[in-house]
C-alpha positions, 0 to 999 in steps of 0.5 A: 495844428501842425500835424500834415494831415496827408500821412493819415488819410486815404492815399487817394486823396490828394492835399494841398499845403493848405489840405484840401478836403477830399471830394464827396459824390452825391448820394441818390435819395438823400436830399440835405440842408445847413443854416444858423439858428443863431444859437451861437449868436454869430450867425454860423451855421449850427442846424442841419437837416438829412432828408430822405423822401423815399426813406432809408434803411439805417443803424445806429449805436450810440454813446455807452455812458449812463448820463445820455442825451435827450436825443440819445433817449429819444433814438432809442426809442426808435425801433423801426428800421427805417428812417425819413430824416436826421436833425443835428443842432450844435452848441447845446448837448440837451444833456441834464435838461431835465422834462424840459430838454425833452419837451423840447425836443418834442416840440421841434419833432413835431415842427419838422414833421409838419414841415416835411409832410408838407414839402411831401405835398408840393412833390412833382410827383404829385404823392403826398406822405404824411411825415410821424415824428417816429421817423426822425432821428435827433442828434445834439452836441455841444454844452451840458447842462444849459437850456436847450435852446428848442424855441430857436431850433423850432421857429427855424426848421420852416427855413431848414425844410425850405432849403433841402437840396439833392445837390450834394457838391464839394462845397455843399458837404463842406457846409453841412460838415462845418455846421455839426463842429463845435471845438473841432477846428476843420470839418471832417469828410471822406469818400469810398466807393466799392461794388456789390455784385457788378452794381458800383456804390458809393459811400459817403461821410462827416464826421464831428469830434475834437475833445472828449474823446475815449472808446465807447464812443468818443464825443463824436458824431458821424453819418455816412450814407450810402446808395447801396440797398442793404437790410438794416439789420446787416448795416447793423452787425458791419457797423459794429464789426467796424466800430472797434478798429476805427471810431473805438479805437481812437482817444484823446482824453479818455473822457466819454461823451453823452452824445456819441452817435454813429449811424449809417443809412442806405437809401437802396438806390443801387438795385445791387444783388440782394443780400441774404445775411451778414457773411454773404460774401458781396457784402464783403467788399462794402465792408473793406470801404467802410472800414477804409472811410470810418477809420479816415473818419476817426483819424480826422478826429485825432488829427484835429484833438484838441490842441494836438500837435502830434498824431501818435500810432501805438501797436500793440503785438504778441498779445494772448488776446484781441482784449489784453492788446486793446487795454494795454494800448489804451492805457499808454494812449489814456496816460497823461504822463505819456501824451505830455512826454510826447508833446514835449519831443522827450523821448521818456520810454519809462512812461510807456514802460508804467502804462503797460504795467498799470493795464493790469494784464498778465505780462512777462517782464523779461519778453516784452519789446519797447520800439519808438518809431524804427527804434528799440529801446526796451527789451530784457526788463531793461534798456536795449544795447542799442539804445540811442538817445540822441537819434530819437530825440531827433525823431520825436520832433516828428509830427507822427510818432509811432509805438510798438509794444511786443509782449512776445507771448502770442498772436493777437494785436491791437492799434490805438489811435491818440494825440499829445497833451499841450497847454493848448488842450487846457486853454480850449476847455478851459474857456469852451464856455466863453 
């Protein structure tokens, strides 16, 4: 990747020339482990467990695809607002695996529940608690249609549970974030903190995603953990709201995955003031912190887009509705012609105009202004009088490109983040299963 990552993340993150990672702080009430079930055949970590010994409130949102993984189908049947664990495997999506995939997942769930129950009985507190399979969530990522390797995963469960640790230093977070990767070139981590009332709460999050990225959700997984005490119903409302301008405002290739999942878990270890409803003013700072964290992770996914060399921000302003501005922004962001022009450092703004038109929105041509960086390139339905292609070509060499479309017919706006299309994207996906 040639993208300068420090341009896009939380300004509090200090990055070295090699790109050091933000240090996540431990979340009390959470234990983690990552091991190899040898799903890749090379010994890399590919199985991750997040365990909540005393349980956690949670909320999750999933892909809108009509073709879904067995793990998504499993999770959607869990009606509880309280969970004990989340198991994540990579390499295999467990999608289009039929009844065998579903049965294999149930076998894994039974093995995990038994091993966690055994761990509970060995607790220093001396309290044995039965973990049920309905206390567990699952997430899978990888190739669609291949036999689900449930036996390999099931046989690795004892080691995975044995290695659970509550110590979450930067190396542990790096390890678990790396274990959920597929075609990603780097793990994705973010941390925020804020106050609820007079109590400091921590939020740590990881994500994976590089290709098959489009809104609602994308081919991505993101798991967020907080020690705050927030009821599940309020977590879900906040998660949906924040996702609209973060994970659901990014695209790499316009393809929506079968396995997308974003989840947040609250261990309730901080005794913050009681939250009475989702509009409680005490949640304002938490929502802002969560938005910062999720936008950070979302941008990291775009930066790591398969074969990407340039990070692109598309801001559409002056629309009648948010829906209009979002639709136009994605029409541009998902255009292969636009994305290849950016890859070729060609200031072909005509491709932006084309994408605005194909959105189908009721625009007024004479009112539209198109800017690339700080350069006005088109207005009044023609090229701008101040247009200077020589200067614009210099700007196109940057690794961060900003596009602004002013529709000048209202006050709504929306921002979408994407990347360019290079030949590397073809190479990566042509060789994906090799």
